[in-house]
N, CA, C and O atoms as a GROMACS GRO file, in nm:
protein
  444
    1MET      N    1   5.589  11.555  11.085
    1MET     CA    2   5.537  11.418  11.145
    1MET      C    3   5.421  11.377  11.291
    1MET      O    4   5.429  11.420  11.406
    2PRO      N    5   5.296  11.258  11.221
    2PRO     CA    6   5.225  11.243  11.326
    2PRO      C    7   5.381  11.153  11.480
    2PRO      O    8   5.487  11.097  11.450
    3LYS      N    9   5.316  11.181  11.636
    3LYS     CA   10   5.394  11.080  11.702
    3LYS      C   11   5.330  11.035  11.804
    3LYS      O   12   5.290  11.097  11.902
    4VAL      N   13   5.318  10.886  11.770
    4VAL     CA   14   5.317  10.804  11.890
    4VAL      C   15   5.347  10.837  12.034
    4VAL      O   16   5.403  10.945  12.048
    5GLN      N   17   5.323  10.774  12.138
    5GLN     CA   18   5.350  10.792  12.285
    5GLN      C   19   5.264  10.620  12.368
    5GLN      O   20   5.140  10.615  12.369
    6VAL      N   21   5.308  10.555  12.399
    6VAL     CA   22   5.237  10.489  12.464
    6VAL      C   23   5.296  10.469  12.593
    6VAL      O   24   5.367  10.370  12.607
    7PHE      N   25   5.280  10.536  12.679
    7PHE     CA   26   5.330  10.500  12.857
    7PHE      C   27   5.275  10.272  12.931
    7PHE      O   28   5.204  10.178  12.966
    8GLU      N   29   5.310  10.293  12.922
    8GLU     CA   30   5.292  10.160  12.950
    8GLU      C   31   5.360  10.089  13.063
    8GLU      O   32   5.422  10.173  13.129
    9PRO      N   33   5.373   9.958  13.117
    9PRO     CA   34   5.369   9.965  13.337
    9PRO      C   35   5.459   9.910  13.308
    9PRO      O   36   5.502   9.864  13.202
   10ALA      N   37   5.517   9.917  13.482
   10ALA     CA   38   5.626   9.897  13.462
   10ALA      C   39   5.696   9.726  13.394
   10ALA      O   40   5.670   9.624  13.456
   11MET      N   41   5.783   9.722  13.263
   11MET     CA   42   5.831   9.616  13.263
   11MET      C   43   5.994   9.545  13.239
   11MET      O   44   6.100   9.607  13.245
   12CYS      N   45   5.974   9.369  13.204
   12CYS     CA   46   6.129   9.424  13.253
   12CYS      C   47   6.243   9.450  13.215
   12CYS      O   48   6.358   9.438  13.258
   13CYS      N   49   6.155   9.514  13.060
   13CYS     CA   50   6.317   9.516  12.919
   13CYS      C   51   6.205   9.645  12.852
   13CYS      O   52   6.112   9.674  12.926
   14SER      N   53   6.210   9.686  12.778
   14SER     CA   54   6.153   9.856  12.713
   14SER      C   55   6.055   9.818  12.660
   14SER      O   56   5.952   9.884  12.670
   15THR      N   57   6.058   9.666  12.568
   15THR     CA   58   5.970   9.598  12.553
   15THR      C   59   5.800   9.543  12.591
   15THR      O   60   5.693   9.549  12.531
   16GLY      N   61   5.845   9.490  12.717
   16GLY     CA   62   5.800   9.301  12.737
   16GLY      C   63   5.858   9.150  12.649
   16GLY      O   64   5.862   9.029  12.672
   17VAL      N   65   5.908   9.269  12.508
   17VAL     CA   66   5.959   9.121  12.450
   17VAL      C   67   6.005   9.076  12.498
   17VAL      O   68   6.118   9.115  12.467
   18CYS      N   69   6.025   8.950  12.626
   18CYS     CA   70   6.158   8.896  12.656
   18CYS      C   71   6.073   8.769  12.751
   18CYS      O   72   5.958   8.725  12.739
   19GLY      N   73   6.190   8.732  12.852
   19GLY     CA   74   6.108   8.581  12.862
   19GLY      C   75   6.101   8.460  12.917
   19GLY      O   76   5.991   8.438  12.867
   20PRO      N   77   6.118   8.383  12.964
   20PRO     CA   78   6.054   8.298  12.947
   20PRO      C   79   5.839   8.322  12.875
   20PRO      O   80   5.815   8.279  12.763
   21SER      N   81   5.791   8.350  12.910
   21SER     CA   82   5.642   8.381  12.823
   21SER      C   83   5.580   8.502  12.814
   21SER      O   84   5.536   8.585  12.894
   22VAL      N   85   5.587   8.492  12.707
   22VAL     CA   86   5.574   8.660  12.621
   22VAL      C   87   5.428   8.670  12.555
   22VAL      O   88   5.368   8.628  12.457
   23ASP      N   89   5.406   8.760  12.677
   23ASP     CA   90   5.259   8.823  12.581
   23ASP      C   91   5.192   8.862  12.458
   23ASP      O   92   5.196   8.974  12.407
   24PRO      N   93   5.133   8.761  12.416
   24PRO     CA   94   5.167   8.806  12.232
   24PRO      C   95   5.062   8.897  12.228
   24PRO      O   96   5.019   8.894  12.113
   25GLU      N   97   5.006   8.969  12.287
   25GLU     CA   98   5.000   9.088  12.322
   25GLU      C   99   5.114   9.179  12.244
   25GLU      O  100   5.130   9.244  12.141
   26LEU      N  101   5.154   9.156  12.317
   26LEU     CA  102   5.318   9.272  12.316
   26LEU      C  103   5.348   9.245  12.193
   26LEU      O  104   5.312   9.339  12.122
   27VAL      N  105   5.432   9.096  12.086
   27VAL     CA  106   5.471   9.045  12.048
   27VAL      C  107   5.409   9.128  11.950
   27VAL      O  108   5.503   9.173  11.885
   28ARG      N  109   5.224   9.205  11.871
   28ARG     CA  110   5.198   9.209  11.791
   28ARG      C  111   5.200   9.364  11.785
   28ARG      O  112   5.156   9.443  11.702
   29PHE      N  113   5.252   9.375  11.876
   29PHE     CA  114   5.155   9.579  11.950
   29PHE      C  115   5.383   9.582  11.964
   29PHE      O  116   5.385   9.522  12.071
   30ALA      N  117   5.461   9.595  11.948
   30ALA     CA  118   5.558   9.571  11.933
   30ALA      C  119   5.614   9.613  11.717
   30ALA      O  120   5.684   9.702  11.668
   31ALA      N  121   5.553   9.519  11.667
   31ALA     CA  122   5.481   9.466  11.552
   31ALA      C  123   5.386   9.589  11.444
   31ALA      O  124   5.383   9.633  11.330
   32ASP      N  125   5.329   9.599  11.558
   32ASP     CA  126   5.285   9.733  11.528
   32ASP      C  127   5.361   9.887  11.503
   32ASP      O  128   5.392   9.962  11.410
   33CYS      N  129   5.367   9.878  11.647
   33CYS     CA  130   5.540   9.972  11.658
   33CYS      C  131   5.617   9.982  11.480
   33CYS      O  132   5.632  10.070  11.396
   34ASP      N  133   5.638   9.882  11.487
   34ASP     CA  134   5.706   9.922  11.390
   34ASP      C  135   5.742   9.932  11.234
   34ASP      O  136   5.826   9.983  11.161
   35TRP      N  137   5.575   9.818  11.225
   35TRP     CA  138   5.470   9.899  11.085
   35TRP      C  139   5.521  10.065  11.053
   35TRP      O  140   5.570  10.110  10.950
   36LEU      N  141   5.481  10.160  11.224
   36LEU     CA  142   5.406  10.307  11.259
   36LEU      C  143   5.595  10.387  11.184
   36LEU      O  144   5.610  10.486  11.112
   37THR      N  145   5.723  10.274  11.251
   37THR     CA  146   5.846  10.359  11.198
   37THR      C  147   5.853  10.402  11.085
   37THR      O  148   5.898  10.508  11.041
   38GLU      N  149   5.782  10.275  11.015
   38GLU     CA  150   5.802  10.193  10.878
   38GLU      C  151   5.704  10.332  10.753
   38GLU      O  152   5.732  10.383  10.644
   39ASN      N  153   5.634  10.337  10.812
   39ASN     CA  154   5.456  10.457  10.764
   39ASN      C  155   5.591  10.598  10.778
   39ASN      O  156   5.590  10.691  10.698
   40GLY      N  157   5.660  10.592  10.852
   40GLY     CA  158   5.676  10.776  10.898
   40GLY      C  159   5.611  10.818  10.952
   40GLY      O  160   5.536  10.901  10.902
   41VAL      N  161   5.603  10.775  11.115
   41VAL     CA  162   5.500  10.838  11.212
   41VAL      C  163   5.625  10.758  11.392
   41VAL      O  164   5.679  10.653  11.425
   42ILE      N  165   5.612  10.847  11.425
   42ILE     CA  166   5.714  10.821  11.554
   42ILE      C  167   5.712  10.861  11.653
   42ILE      O  168   5.722  10.968  11.714
   43VAL      N  169   5.687  10.716  11.670
   43VAL     CA  170   5.709  10.668  11.790
   43VAL      C  171   5.765  10.647  11.946
   43VAL      O  172   5.880  10.609  11.964
   44GLU      N  173   5.699  10.666  12.025
   44GLU     CA  174   5.786  10.600  12.196
   44GLU      C  175   5.703  10.565  12.270
   44GLU      O  176   5.599  10.621  12.305
   45ARG      N  177   5.776  10.398  12.319
   45ARG     CA  178   5.740  10.358  12.475
   45ARG      C  179   5.804  10.402  12.541
   45ARG      O  180   5.926  10.417  12.538
   46HIS      N  181   5.705  10.440  12.635
   46HIS     CA  182   5.788  10.483  12.820
   46HIS      C  183   5.742  10.295  12.877
   46HIS      O  184   5.648  10.224  12.842
   47ASN      N  185   5.790  10.285  12.916
   47ASN     CA  186   5.842  10.208  13.032
   47ASN      C  187   5.854  10.167  13.231
   47ASN      O  188   5.942  10.108  13.294
   48LEU      N  189   5.736  10.225  13.272
   48LEU     CA  190   5.765  10.288  13.414
   48LEU      C  191   5.870  10.307  13.478
   48LEU      O  192   5.940  10.395  13.529
   49SER      N  193   5.856  10.148  13.453
   49SER     CA  194   6.058  10.097  13.562
   49SER      C  195   6.155  10.168  13.511
   49SER      O  196   6.264  10.193  13.564
   50ASN      N  197   6.102  10.212  13.370
   50ASN     CA  198   6.366  10.263  13.242
   50ASN      C  199   6.273  10.441  13.269
   50ASN      O  200   6.350  10.533  13.295
   51ASP      N  201   6.163  10.467  13.265
   51ASP     CA  202   6.120  10.648  13.220
   51ASP      C  203   6.002  10.671  13.293
   51ASP      O  204   5.897  10.674  13.228
   52PRO      N  205   5.995  10.693  13.463
   52PRO     CA  206   5.905  10.768  13.515
   52PRO      C  207   5.923  10.904  13.505
   52PRO      O  208   5.854  10.991  13.557
   53LEU      N  209   6.065  10.923  13.403
   53LEU     CA  210   6.043  11.082  13.466
   53LEU      C  211   5.917  11.163  13.295
   53LEU      O  212   5.906  11.281  13.262
   54ALA      N  213   5.855  11.047  13.237
   54ALA     CA  214   5.784  11.073  13.100
   54ALA      C  215   5.637  11.117  13.177
   54ALA      O  216   5.554  11.208  13.177
   55PHE      N  217   5.668  10.985  13.243
   55PHE     CA  218   5.462  10.958  13.321
   55PHE      C  219   5.453  11.116  13.347
   55PHE      O  220   5.398  11.204  13.280
   56ALA      N  221   5.529  11.123  13.472
   56ALA     CA  222   5.552  11.230  13.566
   56ALA      C  223   5.554  11.419  13.474
   56ALA      O  224   5.515  11.518  13.538
   57SER      N  225   5.604  11.430  13.327
   57SER     CA  226   5.642  11.485  13.334
   57SER      C  227   5.452  11.522  13.218
   57SER      O  228   5.436  11.632  13.165
   58ASN      N  229   5.371  11.440  13.209
   58ASN     CA  230   5.306  11.464  13.053
   58ASN      C  231   5.162  11.505  13.121
   58ASN      O  232   5.093  11.408  13.092
   59PRO      N  233   5.090  11.583  13.187
   59PRO     CA  234   4.996  11.632  13.225
   59PRO      C  235   4.843  11.527  13.242
   59PRO      O  236   4.771  11.513  13.341
   60ALA      N  237   4.831  11.459  13.095
   60ALA     CA  238   4.705  11.368  13.014
   60ALA      C  239   4.764  11.259  13.128
   60ALA      O  240   4.696  11.219  13.223
   61VAL      N  241   4.876  11.226  13.107
   61VAL     CA  242   4.898  11.116  13.177
   61VAL      C  243   4.916  11.081  13.366
   61VAL      O  244   4.927  10.985  13.443
   62GLN      N  245   4.910  11.211  13.367
   62GLN     CA  246   4.890  11.212  13.534
   62GLN      C  247   4.801  11.242  13.595
   62GLN      O  248   4.790  11.240  13.717
   63ASP      N  249   4.673  11.298  13.463
   63ASP     CA  250   4.595  11.241  13.549
   63ASP      C  251   4.479  11.158  13.447
   63ASP      O  252   4.357  11.173  13.454
   64LEU      N  253   4.514  11.114  13.400
   64LEU     CA  254   4.430  10.924  13.405
   64LEU      C  255   4.541  10.883  13.523
   64LEU      O  256   4.526  10.992  13.579
   65LEU      N  257   4.605  10.840  13.578
   65LEU     CA  258   4.644  10.724  13.645
   65LEU      C  259   4.612  10.784  13.776
   65LEU      O  260   4.587  10.701  13.863
   66ARG      N  261   4.605  10.968  13.829
   66ARG     CA  262   4.510  11.010  13.985
   66ARG      C  263   4.358  10.945  13.974
   66ARG      O  264   4.279  10.917  14.064
   67THR      N  265   4.346  10.931  13.820
   67THR     CA  266   4.143  11.004  13.827
   67THR      C  267   4.081  10.795  13.833
   67THR      O  268   3.971  10.755  13.871
   68LEU      N  269   4.267  10.659  13.753
   68LEU     CA  270   4.201  10.561  13.748
   68LEU      C  271   4.278  10.526  13.763
   68LEU      O  272   4.281  10.434  13.681
   69GLY      N  273   4.419  10.524  13.844
   69GLY     CA  274   4.451  10.418  13.933
   69GLY      C  275   4.559  10.370  13.768
   69GLY      O  276   4.547  10.428  13.660
   70PRO      N  277   4.628  10.286  13.790
   70PRO     CA  278   4.781  10.168  13.775
   70PRO      C  279   4.678  10.126  13.645
   70PRO      O  280   4.721  10.154  13.534
   71MET      N  281   4.512  10.046  13.655
   71MET     CA  282   4.454   9.977  13.583
   71MET      C  283   4.438  10.034  13.485
   71MET      O  284   4.358   9.988  13.404
   72CYS      N  285   4.508  10.152  13.457
   72CYS     CA  286   4.478  10.250  13.301
   72CYS      C  287   4.563  10.231  13.258
   72CYS      O  288   4.541  10.269  13.143
   73LEU      N  289   4.714  10.175  13.260
   73LEU     CA  290   4.809  10.142  13.119
   73LEU      C  291   4.721  10.042  13.092
   73LEU      O  292   4.609  10.016  13.137
   74PRO      N  293   4.834   9.961  12.961
   74PRO     CA  294   4.920  10.118  12.889
   74PRO      C  295   4.772  10.199  12.832
   74PRO      O  296   4.656  10.171  12.800
   75ILE      N  297   4.866  10.316  12.842
   75ILE     CA  298   4.818  10.468  12.792
   75ILE      C  299   4.853  10.520  12.640
   75ILE      O  300   4.966  10.551  12.600
   76THR      N  301   4.727  10.523  12.561
   76THR     CA  302   4.818  10.527  12.392
   76THR      C  303   4.815  10.675  12.337
   76THR      O  304   4.706  10.704  12.388
   77LEU      N  305   4.848  10.778  12.279
   77LEU     CA  306   4.839  10.877  12.289
   77LEU      C  307   4.861  10.939  12.192
   77LEU      O  308   4.980  10.972  12.184
   78VAL      N  309   4.762  10.988  12.062
   78VAL     CA  310   4.839  10.995  11.895
   78VAL      C  311   4.858  11.124  11.909
   78VAL      O  312   4.753  11.157  11.965
   79ASP      N  313   4.908  11.199  11.899
   79ASP     CA  314   4.933  11.445  11.868
   79ASP      C  315   4.932  11.456  12.059
   79ASP      O  316   4.901  11.542  12.141
   80GLY      N  317   4.978  11.328  12.063
   80GLY     CA  318   4.896  11.484  12.280
   80GLY      C  319   4.783  11.420  12.284
   80GLY      O  320   4.726  11.429  12.393
   81LYS      N  321   4.737  11.364  12.210
   81LYS     CA  322   4.562  11.340  12.282
   81LYS      C  323   4.562  11.209  12.250
   81LYS      O  324   4.611  11.161  12.148
   82VAL      N  325   4.487  11.128  12.373
   82VAL     CA  326   4.532  11.020  12.441
   82VAL      C  327   4.345  10.945  12.300
   82VAL      O  328   4.242  11.001  12.265
   83LEU      N  329   4.402  10.812  12.273
   83LEU     CA  330   4.356  10.730  12.227
   83LEU      C  331   4.270  10.667  12.276
   83LEU      O  332   4.150  10.691  12.289
   84CYS      N  333   4.377  10.518  12.328
   84CYS     CA  334   4.280  10.489  12.405
   84CYS      C  335   4.433  10.469  12.562
   84CYS      O  336   4.543  10.519  12.584
   85THR      N  337   4.293  10.312  12.665
   85THR     CA  338   4.388  10.346  12.794
   85THR      C  339   4.329  10.156  12.821
   85THR      O  340   4.232  10.084  12.794
   86GLY      N  341   4.485  10.146  12.903
   86GLY     CA  342   4.427   9.978  12.972
   86GLY      C  343   4.425   9.892  12.862
   86GLY      O  344   4.351   9.795  12.876
   87LEU      N  345   4.492   9.900  12.746
   87LEU     CA  346   4.505   9.804  12.666
   87LEU      C  347   4.598   9.903  12.547
   87LEU      O  348   4.609  10.026  12.553
   88TYR      N  349   4.662   9.808  12.435
   88TYR     CA  350   4.757   9.905  12.333
   88TYR      C  351   4.605   9.838  12.135
   88TYR      O  352   4.538   9.751  12.082
   89PRO      N  353   4.642   9.939  12.133
   89PRO     CA  354   4.489   9.945  11.987
   89PRO      C  355   4.533   9.892  11.889
   89PRO      O  356   4.652   9.863  11.893
   90SER      N  357   4.482   9.869  11.807
   90SER     CA  358   4.533   9.761  11.691
   90SER      C  359   4.589   9.808  11.602
   90SER      O  360   4.582   9.924  11.564
   91ARG      N  361   4.656   9.716  11.556
   91ARG     CA  362   4.671   9.839  11.384
   91ARG      C  363   4.611   9.901  11.298
   91ARG      O  364   4.675   9.975  11.223
   92ALA      N  365   4.446   9.883  11.283
   92ALA     CA  366   4.364   9.916  11.201
   92ALA      C  367   4.358  10.001  11.351
   92ALA      O  368   4.291   9.915  11.408
   93GLN      N  369   4.372  10.072  11.422
   93GLN     CA  370   4.259  10.138  11.512
   93GLN      C  371   4.356  10.291  11.484
   93GLN      O  372   4.313  10.390  11.425
   94LEU      N  373   4.522  10.275  11.554
   94LEU     CA  374   4.559  10.324  11.484
   94LEU      C  375   4.638  10.409  11.307
   94LEU      O  376   4.688  10.513  11.264
   95ALA      N  377   4.610  10.312  11.278
   95ALA     CA  378   4.582  10.382  11.122
   95ALA      C  379   4.486  10.461  11.062
   95ALA      O  380   4.481  10.553  10.980
   96GLU      N  381   4.370  10.354  11.171
   96GLU     CA  382   4.239  10.496  11.120
   96GLU      C  383   4.316  10.609  11.132
   96GLU      O  384   4.377  10.660  11.038
   97LYS      N  385   4.316  10.672  11.306
   97LYS     CA  386   4.444  10.758  11.408
   97LYS      C  387   4.469  10.867  11.289
   97LYS      O  388   4.434  10.982  11.260
   98LEU      N  389   4.556  10.755  11.236
   98LEU     CA  390   4.618  10.869  11.169
   98LEU      C  391   4.649  10.864  11.000
   98LEU      O  392   4.743  10.919  10.942
   99GLY      N  393   4.530  10.774  10.938
   99GLY     CA  394   4.536  10.843  10.825
   99GLY      C  395   4.594  10.760  10.710
   99GLY      O  396   4.590  10.776  10.588
  100LEU      N  397   4.665  10.645  10.808
  100LEU     CA  398   4.764  10.514  10.747
  100LEU      C  399   4.589  10.425  10.730
  100LEU      O  400   4.477  10.427  10.780
  101ARG      N  401   4.710  10.318  10.568
  101ARG     CA  402   4.612  10.287  10.485
  101ARG      C  403   4.735  10.162  10.540
  101ARG      O  404   4.856  10.177  10.551
  102VAL      N  405   4.629  10.009  10.572
  102VAL     CA  406   4.730   9.917  10.648
  102VAL      C  407   4.678   9.806  10.531
  102VAL      O  408   4.568   9.768  10.490
  103GLY      N  409   4.796   9.781  10.506
  103GLY     CA  410   4.785   9.627  10.347
  103GLY      C  411   4.800   9.535  10.347
  103GLY      O  412   4.893   9.506  10.422
  104PRO      N  413   4.745   9.431  10.284
  104PRO     CA  414   4.707   9.330  10.309
  104PRO      C  415   4.940   9.287  10.427
  104PRO      O  416   5.049   9.337  10.399
  105ALA      N  417   4.902   9.182  10.543
  105ALA     CA  418   4.965   9.121  10.641
  105ALA      C  419   5.145   9.082  10.476
  105ALA      O  420   5.121   9.089  10.355
  106ARG      N  421   5.266   9.052  10.524
  106ARG     CA  422   5.375   9.009  10.400
  106ARG      C  423   5.326   8.832  10.447
  106ARG      O  424   5.257   8.770  10.528
  107SER      N  425   5.410   8.813  10.336
  107SER     CA  426   5.386   8.641  10.411
  107SER      C  427   5.553   8.634  10.499
  107SER      O  428   5.657   8.665  10.441
  108VAL      N  429   5.549   8.600  10.610
  108VAL     CA  430   5.741   8.555  10.696
  108VAL      C  431   5.815   8.358  10.612
  108VAL      O  432   5.807   8.252  10.673
  109ARG      N  433   5.850   8.369  10.531
  109ARG     CA  434   5.909   8.274  10.538
  109ARG      C  435   6.038   8.242  10.545
  109ARG      O  436   6.123   8.328  10.520
  110SER      N  437   6.081   8.076  10.590
  110SER     CA  438   6.164   8.036  10.627
  110SER      C  439   6.249   7.922  10.530
  110SER      O  440   6.235   7.868  10.421
  111CYS      N  441   6.297   7.922  10.587
  111CYS     CA  442   6.341   7.809  10.522
  111CYS      C  443   6.402   7.647  10.604
  111CYS      O  444   6.440   7.553  10.534
   0.00000   0.00000   0.00000
């Protein structure tokens, strides 16, 4: 199974999608992570404040933090290889890297 690991800056919760002013980029990425999971991809999100051991135990992440500093966060790895740093990848970028097809967006209806 393919695996996506995301090493994120310190946030108040595991996804950052909480509190009075939610970053729309985090909402988008959370939905993309759900989509990946639905498509059989293992997704691991590591928040610096909640999971510092994951950062310390990954040589690629350690090297990026040492050379670029915290501005390189978030770091996204696909099957252990760096996909991007400093921003969250788009669904299209993730799909391309993982060989997945991006279908049409689902409509959400409310009463």
